[in-house]
DOVEXVEX-743783 format. One line per field, with one value per residue (C-alpha): residue in three letters; x, y, z. Coordinates in pm, whole numbers. Example, Ala and Ser with C-alpha at 12.3 -4.5 7.8 and 13.67 -1.06 7.14 Angstrom:
<pts>
residu: c(ALA; SER);
east: c(1230; 1367);
north: c(-450; -106);
up: c(780; 714);
</pts>
This chain:
<pts>
residu: c(MET; ASP; ASP; LYS; ILE; GLU; ILE; PRO; ILE; SER; ALA; ASP; HIS; LYS; LYS; LEU; LEU; ASN; GLU; LYS; VAL; LYS; ASP; ASP; ILE; ILE; ASP; SER; ASP; ILE; ASP; ARG; ALA; VAL; SER; THR; VAL; ALA; SER; LYS; GLU; GLY; LYS; ASN; TYR; ILE; TYR; LEU; ASP; PRO; LEU; GLU; LEU; GLU; ILE; LEU; ILE; GLY; ILE; ILE; CYS; PHE; THR; ALA; ASN; HIS; GLU; GLU; ASN; ASN; SER; LYS; LEU; VAL; ASN; LYS; LEU; ASP; LYS; LEU; SER; ASP; HIS; LEU; GLU; LYS; TYR; LEU; ASP);
east: c(7510; 7847; 8096; 8357; 8705; 8994; 9243; 9581; 9694; 10015; 10035; 10107; 9793; 9588; 9719; 9654; 9295; 9227; 9405; 9344; 9055; 8815; 8668; 8549; 8368; 7990; 7890; 7857; 7961; 8280; 8349; 8311; 8545; 8811; 8771; 8796; 9088; 9152; 9492; 9565; 9904; 10075; 9915; 9631; 9322; 9022; 8703; 8485; 8251; 8335; 8095; 8225; 8579; 8496; 8339; 8640; 8876; 8660; 8681; 9059; 9072; 8844; 9074; 9380; 9215; 9166; 9526; 9681; 9922; 10071; 10236; 10383; 10038; 9886; 10154; 10074; 9701; 9767; 9970; 9693; 9435; 9652; 9694; 9318; 9234; 9426; 9152; 8875; 9005);
north: c(9673; 9707; 9426; 9410; 9536; 9317; 9552; 9426; 9565; 9522; 9370; 9721; 9858; 9569; 9643; 10016; 9954; 9721; 9919; 10283; 10309; 10029; 10214; 10495; 10258; 10251; 10072; 9698; 9589; 9796; 9681; 9320; 9373; 9529; 9254; 8973; 9072; 8771; 8614; 8459; 8331; 8510; 8848; 9032; 9155; 9360; 9343; 9653; 9794; 10146; 10322; 10128; 10211; 10582; 10567; 10384; 10647; 10916; 10734; 10712; 11087; 11148; 10938; 11128; 11463; 11353; 11240; 11572; 11569; 11239; 11326; 10977; 10817; 11084; 11010; 10637; 10707; 10940; 10669; 10416; 10658; 10726; 10352; 10289; 10586; 10422; 10159; 10412; 10500);
up: c(8998; 8833; 8820; 9092; 9013; 9123; 9289; 9403; 9736; 9928; 10273; 10405; 10237; 10378; 10727; 10686; 10576; 10868; 11138; 11045; 10796; 10895; 11194; 10962; 10722; 10767; 10445; 10518; 10166; 10179; 10533; 10422; 10124; 10349; 10608; 10356; 10137; 9917; 9865; 9529; 9415; 9703; 9631; 9810; 9628; 9727; 9521; 9489; 9229; 9102; 9342; 9642; 9534; 9514; 9860; 10005; 9860; 10023; 10355; 10326; 10261; 10559; 10778; 10651; 10729; 11089; 11124; 11019; 11315; 11198; 10866; 10821; 10843; 10617; 10357; 10371; 10337; 10043; 9868; 9927; 9789; 9482; 9424; 9441; 9218; 8933; 8919; 8860; 8514);
</pts>
């Protein structure tokens, strides 16, 4: 198993994950990571290994595809996906 990546996320991203994406997550490890976002020195972090991160990004894209009538939400999901993708490099 790969080491976990420490990924900073904003309060808005945390809220988006918990309110809009969480219901589409079926992997228990990813669900646990989303549910237990850690706070450290006033910042939020999510911890995922590279495969979990790829899966979460896919879930975010899936959620966005099913919200096509809500362009504001799709834009927020796209920004979250773009932010997370930076940590795959």
